[in-house]
C-alpha positions as CSV (number, residue, x, y, z in Angstrom):
1,M,88.4,-119.5,-3.8
2,T,86.2,-118.1,-1.0
3,T,88.0,-117.8,2.3
4,A,86.5,-118.6,5.7
5,D,86.1,-114.9,6.5
6,E,84.4,-114.2,3.2
7,A,81.9,-117.1,3.4
8,P,79.5,-115.6,6.0
9,A,79.3,-112.4,4.0
10,L,78.6,-114.2,0.8
11,Q,76.0,-116.4,2.5
12,S,74.4,-113.3,3.9
13,A,74.2,-111.9,0.4
14,A,72.7,-115.1,-0.9
15,N,70.0,-114.9,1.8
16,A,69.3,-111.3,0.9
17,A,69.0,-112.3,-2.8
18,A,66.5,-115.0,-1.8
19,R,64.4,-112.4,0.1
20,L,64.4,-110.1,-2.9
21,F,63.1,-112.8,-5.3
22,R,60.5,-113.9,-2.8
23,A,59.4,-110.3,-2.4
24,Y,59.2,-109.8,-6.2
25,E,57.3,-113.0,-6.7
26,A,54.7,-111.8,-4.2
27,H,54.6,-108.4,-6.0
28,S,54.1,-110.2,-9.4
29,V,51.3,-112.4,-8.1
30,T,49.3,-109.9,-5.9
31,P,50.8,-106.5,-6.6
32,G,50.1,-103.5,-4.3
33,P,51.8,-100.7,-2.4
34,D,53.0,-103.1,0.3
35,T,54.5,-105.6,-2.0
36,L,56.3,-102.8,-3.9
37,F,57.7,-101.4,-0.7
38,H,58.9,-104.8,0.5
39,T,60.6,-105.4,-2.9
40,L,62.3,-102.0,-2.8
41,T,63.5,-102.6,0.7
42,A,64.8,-106.1,-0.2
43,M,66.6,-104.6,-3.2
44,H,68.3,-102.0,-1.0
45,S,69.3,-104.6,1.6
46,L,70.8,-106.9,-1.0
47,N,72.9,-104.1,-2.4
48,E,74.4,-103.5,1.0
49,K,75.1,-107.2,1.5
50,L,76.8,-107.5,-1.9
51,R,79.1,-104.6,-1.0
52,K,80.0,-106.2,2.4
53,A,80.7,-109.5,0.5
54,E,83.0,-107.5,-1.9
55,V,80.8,-108.6,-4.8
56,R,79.8,-106.1,-7.5
57,D,76.7,-104.2,-6.3
58,F,74.0,-102.5,-8.3
59,E,75.2,-98.9,-8.2
60,H,76.1,-99.0,-11.9
61,L,72.5,-99.7,-12.9
62,D,70.2,-96.9,-14.0
63,E,67.3,-98.9,-12.8
64,F,68.8,-99.3,-9.3
65,A,69.6,-95.5,-9.1
66,A,66.0,-94.6,-10.0
67,L,64.3,-97.1,-7.7
68,K,66.7,-96.4,-4.9
69,A,65.7,-92.7,-4.9
70,L,62.0,-93.7,-4.5
71,R,63.0,-96.3,-1.8
72,N,64.9,-93.8,0.2
73,F,62.2,-91.2,-0.1
74,A,59.6,-93.6,1.0
75,H,61.7,-94.9,3.8
76,H,62.3,-91.4,5.3
77,Q,58.9,-89.8,4.3
78,D,56.7,-92.9,4.9
79,E,54.6,-92.0,1.8
80,I,54.8,-94.9,-0.6
81,G,51.7,-96.7,0.8
82,A,49.5,-93.7,0.2
83,N,51.0,-92.5,-3.0
84,V,51.2,-95.6,-5.2
85,R,48.3,-96.9,-7.4
86,V,48.6,-100.4,-8.8
87,I,46.2,-101.0,-11.7
88,P,45.8,-103.6,-14.5
89,S,47.4,-102.3,-17.7
90,P,44.8,-100.2,-19.6
91,A,46.4,-100.7,-22.9
92,V,48.7,-103.2,-24.7
93,S,52.0,-103.5,-22.8
94,D,54.7,-106.0,-21.9
95,L,53.4,-106.2,-18.3
96,A,49.9,-106.9,-17.0
97,F,49.8,-104.1,-14.5
98,L,51.2,-100.6,-13.8
99,C,52.7,-99.2,-10.6
100,L,51.8,-95.5,-10.8
101,V,53.2,-92.7,-8.7
102,R,52.7,-89.0,-9.0
103,R,55.2,-87.0,-11.0
104,D,55.7,-84.5,-8.1
105,Q,56.6,-87.4,-5.8
106,V,59.3,-88.6,-8.1
107,E,60.6,-85.1,-8.5
108,R,60.7,-84.6,-4.7
109,A,62.5,-88.0,-4.3
110,I,65.2,-86.8,-6.7
111,E,65.5,-83.5,-4.8
112,T,66.3,-85.5,-1.6
113,V,69.3,-87.2,-3.2
114,G,72.7,-85.8,-2.2
115,Q,74.0,-83.1,-4.4
116,R,76.8,-85.2,-5.7
117,W,74.4,-87.8,-7.2
118,R,71.3,-85.7,-7.9
119,A,71.8,-85.0,-11.6
120,E,72.8,-88.6,-12.3
121,T,69.8,-89.9,-10.4
122,G,67.4,-87.5,-12.1
123,A,68.7,-88.6,-15.5
124,A,68.3,-92.3,-14.5
125,C,64.7,-91.6,-13.5
126,E,64.0,-89.8,-16.7
127,R,65.4,-92.7,-18.8
128,R,64.0,-95.7,-16.9
129,F,60.6,-94.5,-15.6
130,H,57.7,-94.0,-18.0
131,W,56.2,-90.6,-17.7
132,Y,52.6,-89.9,-18.7
133,G,51.6,-86.3,-17.7
134,E,51.3,-86.3,-13.9
135,A,51.6,-90.1,-13.7
136,V,54.8,-92.1,-13.7
137,N,54.8,-95.9,-14.3
138,I,57.8,-97.5,-12.5
139,N,56.9,-101.1,-13.1
140,P,59.0,-101.6,-16.3
141,C,62.0,-100.2,-14.5
142,L,61.5,-102.7,-11.6
143,F,61.1,-105.6,-14.0
144,N,64.3,-104.8,-15.9
145,F,66.1,-104.3,-12.6
146,M,65.2,-107.8,-11.6
147,V,66.5,-109.1,-14.9
148,H,69.8,-107.3,-14.3
149,A,70.0,-108.5,-10.7
150,Y,69.3,-112.1,-11.7
151,E,72.0,-112.1,-14.4
152,Q,74.5,-110.3,-12.1
153,L,74.0,-112.7,-9.2
154,I,74.4,-115.8,-11.4
155,A,77.6,-114.4,-12.9
156,A,79.0,-113.6,-9.4
157,G,78.1,-117.0,-8.0
158,V,75.8,-115.6,-5.3
159,N,73.7,-118.8,-4.9
160,A,70.3,-117.9,-3.4
161,D,68.0,-120.6,-2.3
162,P,66.8,-122.1,-5.6
163,A,63.1,-122.2,-4.5
164,S,63.1,-118.4,-4.1
165,M,64.2,-117.9,-7.7
166,E,62.2,-120.8,-9.2
167,A,59.5,-118.8,-10.9
168,F,61.8,-116.1,-12.1
169,E,64.3,-118.5,-13.4
170,A,61.7,-120.6,-15.2
171,S,60.5,-117.5,-17.0
172,Y,64.0,-116.4,-17.9
173,Q,64.9,-119.8,-19.3
174,F,61.7,-120.0,-21.3
175,E,62.6,-116.6,-22.9
176,T,66.1,-117.9,-23.7
177,R,64.8,-121.0,-25.3
178,E,62.2,-119.1,-27.4
179,G,64.7,-116.4,-28.4
180,H,62.8,-113.6,-26.6
181,A,64.5,-110.6,-25.1
182,H,64.8,-110.6,-21.3
183,L,64.5,-106.8,-20.9
184,I,61.2,-105.1,-21.8
185,D,60.2,-101.7,-23.2
186,G,57.0,-101.7,-21.1
187,R,55.4,-98.7,-22.9
188,L,51.7,-98.6,-23.5
189,A,50.6,-99.0,-27.0
190,G,47.8,-96.5,-27.9
191,R,47.1,-92.9,-28.5
192,A,49.6,-91.0,-26.4
193,G,47.3,-88.1,-25.5
194,E,44.4,-90.4,-24.4
195,I,46.8,-92.6,-22.3
196,E,48.4,-89.6,-20.6
197,H,45.0,-88.1,-19.8
198,M,43.7,-91.4,-18.4
199,L,46.7,-92.0,-16.2
200,T,46.9,-88.4,-15.0
201,T,43.3,-88.7,-13.9
202,L,44.0,-91.9,-12.1
203,V,46.7,-90.4,-9.9
204,A,44.9,-87.0,-9.4
205,D,43.4,-88.1,-6.1
206,L,46.6,-89.5,-4.6
207,P,48.0,-87.4,-1.8
208,S,50.5,-84.9,-3.0
209,R,52.4,-85.1,0.3
């Protein structure tokens, strides 16, 4: 049973969850550097609210660790707006668009993580981001994080405003009915060398700093 002292913290977490799903919906409909930044910011805020509400946070998720490194780097360096390219998927994939950042940006983001967590964060980025030469596609990682977040919030009874989760929940329930997996692979189907060259070219003119 939730006590009177716990109720405000839990409601704050529910409000933060609603903001995250609204931000992600905007990112899904009209993706761009700003929508990505707002989603990562909302993700970070929700994690803090869950901790304050004494509800399991996202620190155990590889996807969160990887995205958090980019969020923190962007927050302190103010670079994400200039260094992200959002494009329609140029090959067969689970998602309609890519969010590309430069390899060196991801590597610098990892380097800014505290020494205690740096190796673990680097491994999470290696596993959950998709690396194509000098380009890194982070969109599948973000999608899978949202699936984990949705499932975790439902299990914990963090009840966000239903309207904020309507589109995501409808998609999730459709996948359940049709027997589809909720998590995606997100890799591009095609000749690896050609895809790598194309995406490297696309990020070549992004600022390196």
